[in-house]
Every structure is written in structure tokens, then in C-alpha cells.
MDAnalysis code that builds the backbone (N, CA, C; Angstrom):
import MDAnalysis as mda
import numpy as np

u = mda.Universe.empty(603, n_residues=201, atom_resindex=np.repeat(np.arange(201), 3), trajectory=True)
u.add_TopologyAttr("name", ["N", "CA", "C"] * 201)
u.add_TopologyAttr("resid", np.arange(1, 202))
u.add_TopologyAttr("resname", ["MET", "ARG", "GLN", "THR", "LEU", "GLU", "ASN", "ILE", "LEU", "LYS", "CYS", "PHE", "ALA", "THR", "VAL", "PHE", "THR", "VAL", "ALA", "ILE", "LEU", "PHE", "MET", "SER", "CYS", "ASP", "ASP", "ASP", "TYR", "GLN", "ARG", "VAL", "GLY", "GLU", "GLU", "ALA", "VAL", "LYS", "PRO", "ILE", "PHE", "PRO", "GLN", "GLY", "VAL", "ALA", "GLN", "ASN", "PHE", "THR", "VAL", "VAL", "TYR", "THR", "GLU", "ALA", "PRO", "GLU", "GLY", "MET", "GLY", "VAL", "GLN", "ASP", "SER", "ALA", "TYR", "SER", "ARG", "VAL", "ILE", "ALA", "VAL", "LEU", "THR", "SER", "PRO", "ILE", "SER", "GLU", "ASP", "PHE", "ASP", "ASN", "GLN", "PRO", "PHE", "LYS", "PHE", "ARG", "THR", "PHE", "PRO", "LYS", "GLY", "LEU", "LYS", "VAL", "ASP", "PHE", "PHE", "ASP", "GLU", "LYS", "ASP", "GLN", "LYS", "SER", "VAL", "ILE", "SER", "ALA", "GLU", "TYR", "GLY", "ILE", "ILE", "TYR", "SER", "GLN", "THR", "ASN", "LEU", "ILE", "ASP", "LEU", "ARG", "GLY", "ASN", "VAL", "VAL", "ILE", "GLU", "SER", "HIS", "ASP", "GLY", "LYS", "ILE", "LEU", "GLU", "THR", "ASP", "GLN", "LEU", "TYR", "PHE", "ASP", "ARG", "LYS", "ASP", "ASN", "TRP", "ILE", "PHE", "THR", "GLU", "ALA", "ALA", "PHE", "THR", "TYR", "THR", "ASN", "PRO", "GLU", "ASP", "GLY", "THR", "ILE", "MET", "GLU", "GLY", "GLN", "GLY", "MET", "ASP", "PHE", "ASN", "LYS", "ASP", "PHE", "SER", "PHE", "PHE", "LYS", "ALA", "HIS", "LYS", "THR", "PHE", "GLY", "LEU", "MET", "THR", "ILE", "LYS", "GLU", "GLU", "ASP", "LYS"])
u.atoms.positions = np.array([
    [-114.880, 4.149, -12.827],
    [-115.115, 4.295, -13.939],
    [-114.922, 6.016, -14.340],
    [-116.079, 6.292, -14.613],
    [-117.019, 7.361, -14.541],
    [-116.030, 8.544, -14.005],
    [-115.059, 8.695, -12.875],
    [-114.055, 9.816, -12.674],
    [-113.682, 9.496, -14.467],
    [-112.635, 8.279, -14.990],
    [-111.192, 7.323, -15.576],
    [-111.998, 8.225, -16.691],
    [-113.332, 7.732, -17.001],
    [-113.408, 8.915, -18.795],
    [-113.703, 10.602, -18.815],
    [-114.171, 10.895, -18.225],
    [-113.921, 12.813, -17.926],
    [-112.760, 12.833, -17.794],
    [-111.911, 11.830, -16.887],
    [-110.132, 12.659, -17.025],
    [-109.781, 12.118, -18.021],
    [-109.853, 10.692, -18.660],
    [-109.739, 10.807, -20.818],
    [-111.019, 12.448, -21.690],
    [-111.989, 12.541, -21.245],
    [-112.780, 13.286, -22.201],
    [-112.075, 14.411, -22.379],
    [-111.871, 15.648, -20.890],
    [-110.456, 16.214, -20.421],
    [-108.953, 16.337, -21.348],
    [-108.618, 15.110, -21.150],
    [-107.319, 15.433, -21.775],
    [-107.265, 14.698, -23.092],
    [-108.563, 14.344, -24.074],
    [-108.902, 15.077, -25.666],
    [-109.527, 16.152, -26.207],
    [-109.245, 16.774, -25.397],
    [-110.459, 18.310, -25.509],
    [-109.153, 19.010, -25.312],
    [-108.418, 18.373, -24.563],
    [-107.288, 19.816, -24.155],
    [-106.254, 19.588, -25.317],
    [-105.976, 18.323, -26.099],
    [-105.649, 18.344, -27.230],
    [-105.584, 18.304, -28.303],
    [-107.275, 18.779, -28.910],
    [-108.035, 19.246, -28.985],
    [-107.602, 21.030, -28.986],
    [-107.955, 20.592, -28.093],
    [-107.740, 22.529, -28.404],
    [-106.544, 23.262, -28.532],
    [-104.842, 22.368, -27.780],
    [-103.575, 23.122, -28.489],
    [-104.252, 22.952, -30.203],
    [-104.289, 21.697, -30.530],
    [-104.073, 21.426, -31.502],
    [-104.929, 22.869, -32.635],
    [-106.224, 23.365, -32.784],
    [-106.561, 24.446, -32.811],
    [-105.099, 25.226, -33.570],
    [-104.998, 25.552, -31.669],
    [-103.767, 27.028, -31.389],
    [-102.919, 27.263, -32.283],
    [-102.414, 25.611, -33.008],
    [-100.898, 25.600, -33.693],
    [-101.668, 25.922, -34.829],
    [-102.625, 25.458, -35.354],
    [-103.710, 25.458, -36.799],
    [-103.516, 27.574, -37.354],
    [-104.541, 27.242, -36.101],
    [-104.936, 29.290, -36.317],
    [-103.636, 29.897, -37.094],
    [-102.269, 29.120, -35.611],
    [-100.443, 30.099, -35.998],
    [-100.133, 30.203, -37.428],
    [-101.066, 29.302, -38.387],
    [-100.225, 29.282, -39.729],
    [-100.456, 30.816, -39.870],
    [-98.887, 31.035, -40.913],
    [-98.653, 32.887, -41.816],
    [-99.246, 32.075, -42.936],
    [-100.652, 32.593, -43.519],
    [-101.456, 32.285, -44.485],
    [-101.270, 34.102, -45.202],
    [-100.653, 35.090, -44.826],
    [-100.783, 36.764, -45.144],
    [-100.013, 36.572, -46.690],
    [-100.329, 36.606, -47.964],
    [-99.445, 37.111, -49.421],
    [-98.601, 38.571, -48.668],
    [-97.481, 38.734, -49.418],
    [-96.932, 39.646, -48.865],
    [-97.056, 39.564, -51.100],
    [-97.477, 41.085, -50.397],
    [-97.051, 41.468, -52.278],
    [-96.206, 43.444, -52.204],
    [-96.284, 43.935, -53.707],
    [-95.957, 45.330, -53.195],
    [-93.910, 44.985, -53.309],
    [-94.024, 45.931, -52.106],
    [-91.741, 46.163, -51.532],
    [-91.553, 45.356, -50.923],
    [-93.040, 44.461, -50.476],
    [-92.204, 43.751, -49.100],
    [-92.379, 41.887, -49.368],
    [-92.980, 42.045, -51.648],
    [-92.715, 40.409, -51.437],
    [-91.144, 40.479, -52.069],
    [-91.334, 38.701, -51.715],
    [-89.813, 38.820, -51.374],
    [-89.372, 38.734, -53.099],
    [-88.495, 38.329, -54.543],
    [-88.427, 38.088, -55.399],
    [-87.834, 37.411, -56.112],
    [-87.400, 35.593, -56.146],
    [-86.201, 35.437, -56.394],
    [-85.581, 35.380, -57.177],
    [-84.385, 35.772, -56.981],
    [-83.633, 36.168, -58.650],
    [-82.307, 34.939, -58.715],
    [-81.846, 34.863, -60.262],
    [-81.596, 34.094, -60.634],
    [-80.563, 34.791, -62.040],
    [-79.248, 33.872, -61.515],
    [-77.975, 33.854, -61.620],
    [-77.488, 33.793, -63.414],
    [-77.271, 35.047, -65.038],
    [-77.825, 34.838, -65.772],
    [-76.202, 33.722, -66.065],
    [-75.974, 33.668, -65.531],
    [-74.652, 32.571, -66.194],
    [-74.012, 31.506, -64.534],
    [-73.351, 30.645, -65.133],
    [-72.504, 30.174, -64.117],
    [-71.885, 29.558, -64.524],
    [-70.201, 29.447, -63.816],
    [-69.036, 28.884, -65.113],
    [-68.823, 27.956, -63.107],
    [-67.656, 27.010, -64.296],
    [-67.754, 26.024, -62.819],
    [-65.609, 26.129, -62.339],
    [-65.010, 25.372, -62.032],
    [-63.252, 26.063, -62.795],
    [-62.769, 26.656, -62.910],
    [-63.074, 27.846, -63.342],
    [-62.238, 28.755, -63.869],
    [-60.987, 29.220, -63.354],
    [-60.772, 30.003, -64.107],
    [-59.338, 30.837, -64.774],
    [-59.087, 31.635, -65.396],
    [-59.653, 33.393, -65.032],
    [-59.471, 34.603, -65.708],
    [-58.577, 35.226, -65.271],
    [-57.883, 35.461, -65.881],
    [-56.749, 36.372, -66.615],
    [-56.781, 37.300, -67.359],
    [-56.634, 38.540, -65.493],
    [-56.657, 40.041, -65.977],
    [-54.515, 40.682, -66.274],
    [-55.177, 40.959, -68.051],
    [-54.178, 42.066, -68.520],
    [-54.126, 43.834, -68.487],
    [-52.763, 44.157, -68.273],
    [-52.537, 45.915, -68.576],
    [-51.161, 45.713, -69.441],
    [-52.246, 45.896, -70.864],
    [-50.982, 46.944, -71.363],
    [-50.429, 48.200, -71.630],
    [-49.015, 48.840, -71.854],
    [-48.585, 49.994, -70.925],
    [-48.970, 51.231, -71.593],
    [-48.981, 52.146, -71.156],
    [-49.875, 52.988, -71.745],
    [-48.805, 53.477, -72.738],
    [-49.855, 54.659, -73.626],
    [-48.840, 54.755, -74.242],
    [-48.739, 54.907, -76.259],
    [-49.309, 53.124, -75.957],
    [-49.004, 52.635, -77.406],
    [-49.816, 53.525, -78.985],
    [-49.192, 53.685, -79.623],
    [-49.229, 53.888, -80.253],
    [-50.206, 53.129, -81.206],
    [-50.163, 53.353, -83.103],
    [-51.233, 52.511, -83.532],
    [-49.992, 51.444, -84.128],
    [-49.053, 52.090, -84.679],
    [-47.814, 51.044, -84.462],
    [-47.326, 49.662, -84.120],
    [-47.839, 50.031, -82.947],
    [-47.088, 49.332, -81.343],
    [-46.949, 48.749, -81.426],
    [-45.728, 47.209, -81.486],
    [-46.786, 46.288, -80.732],
    [-46.105, 45.295, -79.839],
    [-46.144, 46.188, -78.938],
    [-45.827, 45.798, -76.936],
    [-46.993, 44.657, -76.724],
    [-45.875, 43.447, -75.801],
    [-46.340, 42.553, -74.845],
    [-47.913, 43.471, -74.324],
    [-48.720, 43.120, -73.380],
    [-49.404, 43.441, -72.001],
    [-48.937, 42.420, -70.949],
    [-49.470, 43.015, -70.054],
    [-48.504, 42.252, -68.830],
    [-49.934, 41.337, -67.529],
    [-49.386, 40.376, -67.354],
    [-49.876, 40.355, -66.872],
    [-50.915, 41.463, -65.343],
    [-51.206, 40.919, -64.222],
    [-51.477, 41.773, -63.134],
    [-52.273, 40.349, -62.193],
    [-53.124, 40.368, -62.682],
    [-54.469, 38.997, -62.122],
    [-54.819, 38.023, -62.950],
    [-54.654, 36.830, -61.465],
    [-55.405, 35.950, -61.856],
    [-56.084, 35.887, -60.846],
    [-57.726, 35.264, -61.856],
    [-58.594, 34.462, -60.491],
    [-59.012, 33.681, -61.211],
    [-58.755, 32.615, -60.019],
    [-59.230, 31.122, -59.639],
    [-60.383, 30.085, -58.720],
    [-61.312, 29.972, -59.873],
    [-62.605, 29.459, -58.823],
    [-63.483, 29.022, -58.369],
    [-63.364, 27.899, -57.938],
    [-64.678, 26.638, -58.047],
    [-65.587, 27.511, -58.978],
    [-66.565, 27.804, -58.113],
    [-68.044, 28.702, -59.322],
    [-68.034, 30.095, -59.192],
    [-67.949, 30.364, -60.165],
    [-68.971, 31.498, -60.095],
    [-70.742, 32.081, -60.934],
    [-71.551, 32.521, -59.916],
    [-72.805, 32.457, -61.005],
    [-72.797, 33.824, -60.350],
    [-73.243, 34.721, -62.402],
    [-73.576, 36.337, -62.660],
    [-74.308, 36.147, -62.137],
    [-74.937, 37.512, -61.930],
    [-76.471, 38.766, -61.304],
    [-75.882, 39.712, -62.721],
    [-75.281, 39.747, -63.634],
    [-75.045, 41.455, -64.274],
    [-77.057, 41.363, -65.051],
    [-77.413, 40.805, -64.978],
    [-79.034, 40.485, -65.273],
    [-79.846, 41.254, -64.429],
    [-79.136, 41.676, -63.195],
    [-79.778, 42.749, -61.652],
    [-79.624, 44.145, -62.427],
    [-80.158, 44.937, -61.980],
    [-80.102, 46.061, -61.764],
    [-79.258, 47.166, -60.984],
    [-78.883, 45.927, -59.648],
    [-77.355, 46.327, -59.544],
    [-76.532, 45.783, -59.353],
    [-75.430, 45.333, -60.862],
    [-75.090, 44.121, -61.236],
    [-73.633, 43.871, -60.784],
    [-73.673, 42.248, -59.966],
    [-72.112, 41.583, -59.234],
    [-72.266, 40.724, -59.642],
    [-71.452, 39.272, -59.283],
    [-71.080, 38.347, -59.533],
    [-70.657, 37.528, -58.489],
    [-71.114, 36.547, -58.374],
    [-70.346, 35.840, -56.871],
    [-69.799, 34.507, -56.297],
    [-69.210, 33.997, -55.595],
    [-67.543, 33.807, -55.716],
    [-68.212, 31.431, -54.301],
    [-69.119, 31.409, -54.733],
    [-69.910, 31.282, -53.112],
    [-69.230, 29.563, -52.196],
    [-68.152, 29.749, -53.743],
    [-67.541, 28.562, -52.529],
    [-66.126, 28.995, -52.670],
    [-66.083, 30.195, -52.864],
    [-63.948, 30.657, -52.096],
    [-64.168, 31.342, -54.145],
    [-62.603, 31.563, -54.050],
    [-62.348, 32.002, -54.717],
    [-60.261, 33.103, -54.401],
    [-58.604, 32.261, -54.985],
    [-58.186, 32.974, -54.680],
    [-57.791, 33.806, -55.709],
    [-56.801, 35.157, -55.803],
    [-56.185, 35.997, -56.653],
    [-54.478, 35.884, -56.374],
    [-54.556, 35.310, -57.326],
    [-52.799, 36.152, -57.832],
    [-52.746, 37.275, -57.922],
    [-52.313, 37.635, -57.723],
    [-51.971, 39.460, -58.161],
    [-50.211, 39.801, -58.403],
    [-49.830, 40.285, -59.657],
    [-47.769, 40.633, -59.927],
    [-48.298, 41.935, -59.735],
    [-47.715, 42.505, -59.975],
    [-47.002, 44.631, -59.199],
    [-45.726, 44.464, -60.616],
    [-45.070, 45.099, -60.650],
    [-44.809, 46.088, -62.154],
    [-43.425, 44.630, -62.331],
    [-41.849, 44.782, -60.648],
    [-41.144, 43.312, -61.085],
    [-41.762, 41.541, -60.988],
    [-43.734, 41.940, -61.019],
    [-43.513, 40.288, -61.274],
    [-43.615, 39.842, -60.195],
    [-43.433, 40.445, -59.007],
    [-43.771, 39.149, -57.453],
    [-45.011, 39.278, -56.758],
    [-45.028, 38.163, -57.846],
    [-46.865, 37.246, -56.175],
    [-47.415, 37.881, -55.021],
    [-48.254, 38.285, -54.553],
    [-49.043, 38.525, -53.922],
    [-49.948, 37.331, -54.082],
    [-50.651, 36.922, -52.693],
    [-51.696, 36.110, -53.271],
    [-52.769, 36.933, -52.182],
    [-54.046, 36.686, -52.145],
    [-55.237, 36.993, -51.466],
    [-56.418, 35.798, -51.815],
    [-57.093, 34.918, -50.838],
    [-57.747, 33.669, -51.186],
    [-58.475, 34.315, -49.897],
    [-59.976, 33.449, -50.732],
    [-61.452, 33.833, -49.066],
    [-62.182, 32.691, -49.442],
    [-63.296, 32.738, -48.291],
    [-64.215, 31.776, -47.795],
    [-65.488, 31.967, -49.461],
    [-65.980, 32.965, -49.674],
    [-66.594, 33.932, -49.736],
    [-66.887, 34.496, -50.476],
    [-66.988, 35.030, -52.004],
    [-66.315, 36.856, -52.507],
    [-67.463, 37.113, -53.309],
    [-68.001, 38.602, -53.493],
    [-69.069, 38.628, -54.139],
    [-67.835, 40.598, -54.622],
    [-68.034, 40.464, -56.882],
    [-67.779, 41.463, -57.043],
    [-68.868, 42.794, -57.821],
    [-68.511, 43.656, -57.349],
    [-69.726, 44.873, -57.283],
    [-69.652, 45.457, -58.399],
    [-69.817, 44.922, -60.061],
    [-69.755, 45.568, -61.629],
    [-69.591, 47.164, -61.512],
    [-71.134, 47.969, -60.841],
    [-71.080, 49.387, -61.132],
    [-70.609, 49.856, -59.958],
    [-69.792, 49.259, -58.738],
    [-68.983, 50.818, -57.836],
    [-67.535, 49.702, -58.285],
    [-66.796, 48.423, -58.551],
    [-65.482, 48.605, -59.050],
    [-64.581, 48.259, -57.182],
    [-66.652, 47.456, -56.039],
    [-66.002, 47.170, -55.118],
    [-65.572, 45.302, -54.932],
    [-64.749, 44.985, -53.395],
    [-65.076, 43.219, -53.920],
    [-65.362, 44.211, -52.815],
    [-66.486, 42.778, -52.328],
    [-66.106, 42.414, -51.201],
    [-66.129, 40.690, -51.037],
    [-65.028, 40.520, -49.569],
    [-64.433, 38.787, -49.287],
    [-64.481, 38.339, -47.864],
    [-65.086, 37.437, -48.108],
    [-65.636, 36.793, -46.736],
    [-64.823, 35.210, -46.120],
    [-64.843, 35.376, -45.163],
    [-64.513, 34.234, -44.766],
    [-63.304, 33.866, -44.550],
    [-62.766, 33.139, -43.370],
    [-60.720, 33.133, -43.624],
    [-60.108, 34.096, -45.533],
    [-60.224, 34.956, -45.244],
    [-59.234, 35.863, -45.183],
    [-57.929, 35.797, -45.480],
    [-57.158, 35.872, -46.021],
    [-55.954, 36.046, -46.259],
    [-55.150, 36.284, -47.705],
    [-54.365, 37.710, -47.688],
    [-53.940, 37.978, -48.175],
    [-52.076, 37.709, -47.174],
    [-50.711, 37.795, -48.533],
    [-49.473, 37.148, -48.335],
    [-49.122, 38.241, -49.330],
    [-48.658, 39.185, -48.985],
    [-47.415, 39.521, -49.592],
    [-45.870, 38.757, -50.412],
    [-45.636, 39.716, -51.239],
    [-44.794, 38.765, -52.380],
    [-42.842, 38.915, -50.981],
    [-43.955, 39.004, -50.163],
    [-42.304, 39.843, -49.438],
    [-42.555, 39.064, -47.976],
    [-43.035, 38.311, -47.635],
    [-43.726, 36.690, -46.284],
    [-44.547, 38.019, -45.755],
    [-45.716, 38.685, -45.520],
    [-46.572, 39.784, -45.174],
    [-47.737, 37.925, -45.018],
    [-48.288, 38.022, -43.877],
    [-49.204, 38.119, -44.310],
    [-50.899, 38.203, -42.997],
    [-51.666, 39.123, -43.564],
    [-53.177, 39.272, -42.770],
    [-53.975, 38.369, -42.972],
    [-54.906, 38.860, -41.551],
    [-55.984, 37.533, -42.126],
    [-57.131, 38.482, -41.689],
    [-58.080, 38.265, -41.720],
    [-59.170, 38.455, -41.034],
    [-60.717, 37.799, -41.905],
    [-61.602, 38.207, -40.678],
    [-63.135, 37.760, -41.562],
    [-63.798, 38.327, -42.298],
    [-63.182, 39.381, -43.112],
    [-64.071, 40.683, -43.792],
    [-63.374, 41.443, -44.619],
    [-62.941, 41.362, -45.525],
    [-62.492, 42.958, -46.572],
    [-62.873, 43.491, -47.327],
    [-62.976, 44.946, -47.892],
    [-63.554, 45.204, -48.732],
    [-62.180, 45.856, -49.587],
    [-62.333, 45.872, -51.608],
    [-60.865, 46.463, -52.122],
    [-62.073, 47.069, -53.449],
    [-61.372, 48.401, -52.879],
    [-62.160, 49.301, -53.756],
    [-60.624, 48.876, -55.501],
    [-60.820, 49.376, -56.591],
    [-60.544, 48.248, -57.262],
    [-59.608, 49.520, -58.490],
    [-60.701, 51.313, -57.812],
    [-60.951, 51.131, -58.984],
    [-59.700, 52.716, -58.266],
    [-59.570, 52.807, -56.727],
    [-58.594, 53.581, -55.833],
    [-56.800, 52.036, -55.515],
    [-57.306, 51.195, -55.877],
    [-56.136, 50.531, -54.882],
    [-56.355, 51.007, -53.557],
    [-57.788, 50.939, -53.052],
    [-57.628, 50.953, -52.265],
    [-58.500, 49.191, -51.273],
    [-57.254, 49.178, -49.144],
    [-57.936, 47.597, -49.066],
    [-58.420, 48.680, -48.143],
    [-59.845, 47.638, -47.695],
    [-59.833, 47.368, -46.308],
    [-60.922, 47.034, -45.012],
    [-61.257, 47.123, -43.964],
    [-61.766, 46.610, -43.168],
    [-62.516, 47.596, -41.852],
    [-63.492, 47.072, -41.546],
    [-63.198, 47.651, -39.667],
    [-63.856, 46.042, -38.918],
    [-63.191, 45.238, -39.954],
    [-63.348, 43.470, -38.583],
    [-61.881, 43.202, -38.173],
    [-61.891, 42.150, -37.545],
    [-60.363, 42.050, -36.414],
    [-59.576, 41.985, -37.713],
    [-58.085, 42.093, -37.346],
    [-57.493, 40.803, -38.069],
    [-55.568, 41.293, -37.392],
    [-55.517, 39.801, -38.059],
    [-54.506, 39.853, -37.180],
    [-53.097, 39.480, -39.126],
    [-52.452, 40.785, -37.997],
    [-50.783, 41.196, -39.268],
    [-49.224, 40.848, -38.792],
    [-48.903, 39.566, -39.577],
    [-47.756, 39.352, -39.841],
    [-46.552, 39.415, -40.060],
    [-46.028, 40.195, -39.459],
    [-44.741, 40.488, -40.307],
    [-42.659, 40.082, -40.281],
    [-42.789, 38.706, -41.510],
    [-41.655, 38.455, -40.973],
    [-40.735, 38.931, -40.349],
    [-40.289, 40.247, -41.348],
    [-39.255, 41.201, -41.282],
    [-38.634, 41.350, -40.035],
    [-39.458, 41.707, -39.949],
    [-39.620, 42.345, -37.951],
    [-39.442, 41.554, -37.674],
    [-40.330, 39.987, -37.716],
    [-40.596, 39.033, -36.335],
    [-41.409, 39.798, -34.709],
    [-42.837, 40.368, -35.686],
    [-43.879, 41.038, -34.710],
    [-45.198, 40.237, -35.788],
    [-45.581, 40.596, -34.638],
    [-47.501, 40.009, -34.480],
    [-48.688, 41.207, -34.214],
    [-49.331, 42.031, -34.751],
    [-50.250, 42.474, -34.743],
    [-51.151, 42.381, -34.970],
    [-52.669, 43.204, -33.641],
    [-53.855, 42.079, -33.860],
    [-54.346, 43.290, -33.772],
    [-55.791, 44.131, -34.161],
    [-56.016, 44.794, -33.872],
    [-57.579, 44.503, -34.473],
    [-58.278, 45.837, -34.722],
    [-60.526, 46.097, -35.246],
    [-60.245, 46.977, -36.397],
    [-60.079, 46.362, -36.890],
    [-60.806, 48.214, -38.484],
    [-58.752, 48.348, -38.828],
    [-58.824, 48.167, -40.100],
    [-57.524, 49.123, -40.978],
    [-58.178, 49.457, -42.521],
    [-56.948, 49.733, -42.554],
    [-57.397, 49.751, -44.314],
    [-55.748, 50.626, -44.640],
    [-55.218, 50.251, -45.962],
    [-53.900, 50.399, -46.841],
    [-54.500, 50.124, -48.370],
    [-53.056, 50.167, -49.286],
    [-52.743, 50.593, -50.603],
    [-52.610, 48.909, -50.935],
    [-53.153, 48.303, -51.519],
    [-51.973, 47.109, -52.569],
    [-51.309, 46.729, -51.413],
    [-49.967, 47.417, -52.102],
    [-49.071, 46.470, -52.065],
    [-48.317, 47.505, -50.232],
    [-49.260, 47.051, -49.453],
    [-48.512, 48.225, -48.032],
    [-47.708, 48.681, -48.018],
    [-47.773, 49.947, -49.174],
    [-46.455, 50.177, -48.650],
    [-46.916, 51.767, -47.534],
    [-48.832, 52.145, -47.242],
    [-49.611, 52.429, -47.101],
    [-49.834, 51.644, -45.550],
    [-49.273, 51.813, -44.366],
    [-50.804, 50.890, -43.757],
    [-51.573, 51.782, -42.467],
    [-53.230, 51.192, -42.056],
    [-53.508, 52.522, -40.820],
    [-54.764, 51.510, -40.234],
    [-54.126, 51.386, -38.679],
    [-54.909, 50.355, -38.189],
    [-55.440, 51.116, -37.290],
    [-56.781, 50.981, -37.577],
    [-57.835, 51.788, -36.311],
    [-57.429, 51.540, -35.030],
    [-57.124, 50.291, -34.973],
    [-56.745, 49.916, -33.230],
    [-56.679, 49.222, -32.989],
    [-55.592, 48.899, -31.968],
    [-54.801, 48.261, -32.347],
    [-54.630, 47.288, -30.912],
    [-54.045, 45.950, -31.231],
    [-52.913, 45.241, -29.134],
    [-52.159, 44.436, -30.259],
    [-51.750, 43.602, -28.890],
    [-50.010, 43.345, -28.606],
    [-49.407, 42.768, -28.983],
    [-47.540, 42.566, -29.582],
    [-46.619, 42.536, -29.077],
    [-46.393, 43.914, -30.223],
    [-45.757, 44.485, -30.120],
    [-45.204, 45.181, -32.334],
    [-43.611, 45.882, -31.457],
    [-42.870, 45.091, -32.853],
    [-41.677, 46.328, -31.375],
    [-41.351, 47.506, -33.433],
    [-40.555, 48.416, -32.462],
    [-40.621, 49.606, -33.344],
    [-38.716, 49.781, -33.999],
    [-38.277, 49.577, -35.159],
    [-36.468, 49.638, -34.943],
    [-36.005, 50.805, -34.956],
    [-34.865, 50.951, -34.271],
    [-35.060, 52.410, -34.728],
    [-33.901, 52.896, -35.278],
    [-33.669, 53.879, -36.144],
    [-32.583, 54.378, -37.139],
    [-31.708, 54.782, -36.705],
    [-29.817, 54.802, -36.622],
    [-28.682, 55.052, -36.322],
    [-28.634, 56.071, -36.945],
    [-27.584, 56.830, -35.834],
    [-27.972, 57.885, -37.006],
    [-26.521, 58.079, -37.532],
])
């Protein structure tokens, strides 16, 4: 009986000690100054919206009544506007789709699961199943892609798959950059099967 009572007391003491150890491990340190994380809130939220970007012909005079041309249409289920922050940006937490139109009104489509537009740097950061489908059927797939709107330049360091139905080729690689209409394309590291057409002399 005495042995049992001693065992019960030992178990109770062990449980009590472990409980005190767990309670003493609580992080009650108050972060202040630069290390304190301040919550940020958007100044506006838009749901199920469409934005149409247009461009007017250059060299219009005061008397001209020329039409403007649609260059892009952006659609998204939700957008959060953080232009109230020192470094302004806009997020698309539930994805976005952008239809681009060239000078011949040929449409190319970009879609992604998440996007950020940095207003001050004109840089767009697309993440998660990023797919570009050009008007001539070329398809680029990657996990992250950056688009510099100022220079019309697109680049990534992530793995990608580029399908060209004209040549019947599929190229895979790591990192690449190209211009908006795919007329210049530079892959940093490639692997896979690719055929090259020889010109007839």
C-alpha cells in the first residue's frame, strides 16, 4: 500500500513538473520598434470586376476624334488595393486573367492563381499555375512569372514548360526571359526534346 502511494506521488510530481515547464515556455516578449509587425489593411476591395485598358493613337491633335484601342482586359474575383501604403501595391488573392491584344487585335491570355501589381515600379508578380497562351497557340507554363510593364519584358527564374504547336516541340527549362509577343525568347537552362528547322538554300 505504501509503495502504491509513493508511486502515485511520484507520478503526480512528474506531471506537475512537466506542466510547469510547458507554462514557462510561453513567449510573452512584447516586440516593439522595428521588430513589431504592424497589420496592414487595404484601402479598398473590389469583387468580380473587369478593368479595360485602352490606348489612344500617338500624335492626336486637339481637333482629332480618333478612337482608342483596347490593349488589355483584366478580370478577377477579388482585388485588394494597398495604395495607402508607402510602397503601393494591389493584390489578387483569388487569381486573375488578362487578355492582351496586339496591333492586329490578336488575343493572348495570361492566367494565374495569385497576383501582385506594384504600382510604383510597374512590375507584376504572378504566382501559382501561371499560363500564357499566345494568339498563335504557343503555351508557356510556370509557377512564377514577372512582367515589367514599362519595358514590356517578361522573366522568371522558376522551372517552365514551353509548347510550340507550329514546330511540334515541348521545351522544359529553368529560368527565361522574353518580350511580350514572343519574338525574342531566351531560356537560361533547357532540357527536353526540341527540333530545329533548317532553311532550304
